[in-house]
C-alpha positions in Angstrom: 60.7 -3.5 -76.2 60.5 -7.0 -77.5 63.3 -9.3 -77.2 63.9 -9.9 -81.5 63.8 -5.6 -80.7 66.3 -5.9 -77.7 68.8 -8.3 -79.7 68.9 -5.8 -82.6 69.3 -2.6 -80.3 72.3 -4.9 -78.8 73.6 -5.8 -82.0 73.9 -1.9 -83.4 76.0 -1.2 -80.6 77.9 -3.9 -80.8 78.3 -3.0 -84.3 79.3 1.0 -83.3 81.9 -0.9 -81.1 83.6 -3.0 -84.2 83.1 0.2 -85.9 86.8 1.0 -84.3 88.6 -2.0 -84.1 91.9 -1.9 -83.2 91.9 -5.2 -81.8 95.2 -6.1 -85.0 96.5 -4.8 -87.4 94.2 -5.5 -90.9 92.1 -2.1 -90.0 95.3 0.0 -91.3 94.2 -0.9 -94.9 90.9 -1.5 -94.4 88.5 0.8 -96.1 86.3 -0.1 -92.8 84.9 -2.8 -90.8 81.9 -5.1 -92.4 80.4 -5.9 -89.9 77.3 -9.1 -90.2 73.5 -8.5 -90.8 70.6 -9.3 -90.7 67.5 -10.4 -88.3 68.6 -10.3 -85.6 67.2 -13.2 -84.3 68.1 -15.6 -87.3 67.8 -19.3 -86.8 70.5 -19.8 -89.1 74.0 -17.7 -89.2 76.0 -17.5 -92.3 79.8 -17.3 -91.3 82.5 -16.5 -94.5 85.7 -15.7 -94.1 86.5 -12.2 -94.7 85.3 -8.9 -96.0 86.2 -9.1 -100.7 87.0 -5.9 -102.4 83.8 -5.2 -103.0 82.3 -5.3 -99.4 85.0 -3.6 -98.5 83.8 -0.6 -100.5 80.5 -1.0 -99.8 80.7 -1.8 -95.5 78.4 -4.8 -96.4 79.1 -8.6 -96.2 78.6 -11.3 -99.0 77.7 -8.6 -101.7 80.8 -8.9 -104.3 80.7 -11.9 -106.7 81.0 -15.2 -104.3 77.8 -13.3 -102.3 76.0 -12.9 -105.3 76.8 -17.3 -106.3 75.5 -17.6 -102.5 71.9 -15.8 -102.3 71.7 -17.4 -106.5 71.9 -20.9 -104.5 69.8 -20.0 -101.4 67.1 -18.6 -103.4 67.5 -21.7 -105.9 67.2 -24.3 -102.6 63.9 -22.5 -101.4 66.1 -20.3 -98.6 64.1 -16.7 -97.7 67.8 -14.4 -97.3 65.5 -12.6 -94.9 65.5 -15.4 -92.1 69.3 -15.6 -92.1 71.7 -13.5 -90.2 75.0 -13.0 -92.4 78.6 -12.1 -90.9 82.6 -12.8 -91.5 85.3 -14.8 -89.1 87.2 -11.4 -89.4 85.6 -8.3 -90.3 88.7 -6.2 -92.2 89.8 -7.1 -95.8 92.7 -8.6 -95.8 94.7 -7.6 -99.3 97.8 -7.8 -101.2 98.3 -5.5 -104.2 98.0 -7.0 -107.2 98.8 -4.0 -110.1 96.0 -1.5 -110.0 93.4 -4.7 -108.1 93.5 -5.4 -104.0 93.7 -9.3 -104.0 92.8 -11.3 -101.4 95.5 -12.3 -98.9 94.7 -15.2 -96.6 94.1 -13.7 -92.0 96.8 -15.4 -90.4 96.0 -17.5 -87.1 96.6 -14.2 -85.0 94.3 -12.4 -87.1 91.3 -14.3 -87.0 91.4 -14.7 -83.2 90.9 -11.1 -82.8 88.5 -10.8 -84.2 87.2 -14.1 -82.7 86.3 -10.9 -80.3 83.4 -9.8 -82.1 82.0 -13.3 -84.1 81.5 -14.7 -80.4 79.1 -11.4 -79.9 77.3 -12.1 -82.5 76.9 -15.4 -82.0 76.2 -14.4 -78.3 73.0 -11.9 -79.3 72.2 -13.8 -82.3 71.9 -17.6 -80.9 70.7 -19.6 -84.0 69.2 -22.7 -84.8 72.8 -23.6 -86.6 75.7 -22.2 -88.3 76.8 -22.5 -91.4 81.1 -22.4 -91.6 82.0 -21.2 -95.4 85.6 -22.1 -95.7 88.3 -22.7 -93.7 88.4 -19.1 -91.9 85.0 -19.2 -90.7 85.6 -23.7 -89.5 89.2 -22.6 -88.2 87.6 -19.8 -86.2 84.9 -21.8 -84.7 86.2 -25.1 -84.3 90.1 -24.7 -84.1 92.9 -24.4 -85.9 93.6 -27.6 -86.5 90.1 -28.1 -88.7 90.1 -28.6 -92.1 87.5 -28.0 -94.2 88.3 -31.3 -96.3 87.4 -33.7 -93.3 84.7 -31.8 -91.9 82.5 -30.5 -95.0 78.8 -31.8 -95.3 78.7 -32.6 -91.6 76.7 -30.7 -88.5 79.3 -30.5 -85.4 78.3 -30.2 -82.0 81.0 -27.8 -79.9 82.0 -28.4 -76.9 81.4 -23.9 -76.4 79.5 -23.3 -78.5 75.4 -23.8 -78.0 74.6 -24.1 -81.8 75.6 -26.7 -83.9 77.9 -26.4 -86.6 77.7 -27.7 -90.4 81.0 -26.9 -92.3 81.0 -26.0 -96.0 83.0 -24.8 -98.4 82.8 -20.8 -99.4 81.5 -19.7 -102.5 84.4 -17.9 -104.1 86.2 -21.6 -104.0 83.5 -22.3 -106.4 84.3 -19.7 -108.1 88.0 -20.8 -108.4 87.4 -23.9 -109.0 87.9 -24.2 -113.3 86.9 -27.6 -114.1 85.5 -28.7 -111.1 82.9 -25.1 -110.6 79.6 -27.4 -111.5 81.5 -30.4 -109.3 82.3 -28.0 -106.2 79.5 -25.7 -106.7 77.0 -29.1 -105.8 78.9 -29.5 -103.1 77.8 -26.3 -102.0 73.9 -27.1 -102.8 73.9 -30.4 -100.8 75.9 -28.8 -98.2 73.3 -25.8 -98.0 70.0 -28.2 -98.7 70.9 -29.6 -94.8 71.1 -26.6 -93.4 67.3 -25.7 -95.2 66.2 -29.2 -94.4 66.9 -28.1 -90.4 65.0 -24.8 -90.7 62.0 -27.0 -91.8 61.7 -29.2 -89.1 59.3 -28.5 -86.7 61.3 -28.0 -83.9 63.9 -26.0 -86.2 62.8 -22.0 -84.8 63.3 -21.4 -81.1 62.9 -17.8 -81.2 
């Protein structure tokens, strides 16, 4: 069995375990666990915050409006989605009702830490060259509770307890909510993701 096949099999086993996760109470009101997906030896891992309404229904990460914007930008800057692994720091949709709609509700620190178990397993099996934190929840999950996107955006940070460097940027949903600043914030996200693209194009970017 090849190394890639082994990683794929191991990730699938973790996915099955995560499907029954009861580490916090978010599972009680979510449709299902939304685990990561993508290339099991991906050189680049994108970590979002949590599933949204569409992801919760479909059971896949980044398939809602924010995910569509993310994929649009990746295509625009020439990043092949097939070379990525995409996931979220929190695997269940946390929401609050607003009429007939389910509105995103930010995970708290206890919920982020409870789900850290699954994120660390994904990192251990995929072993990416670079991790991109999309938004505050992902950034705090990997860099600590006091980490702030505003202070770290666009920077590649070495984290002592991680083998992989981390690039911090905004979440695509922040662009969608930006109103008059939407063009500006989209440009920020494009610029930051281009840093990840350039890392992948460097001669030593692929270690798999």
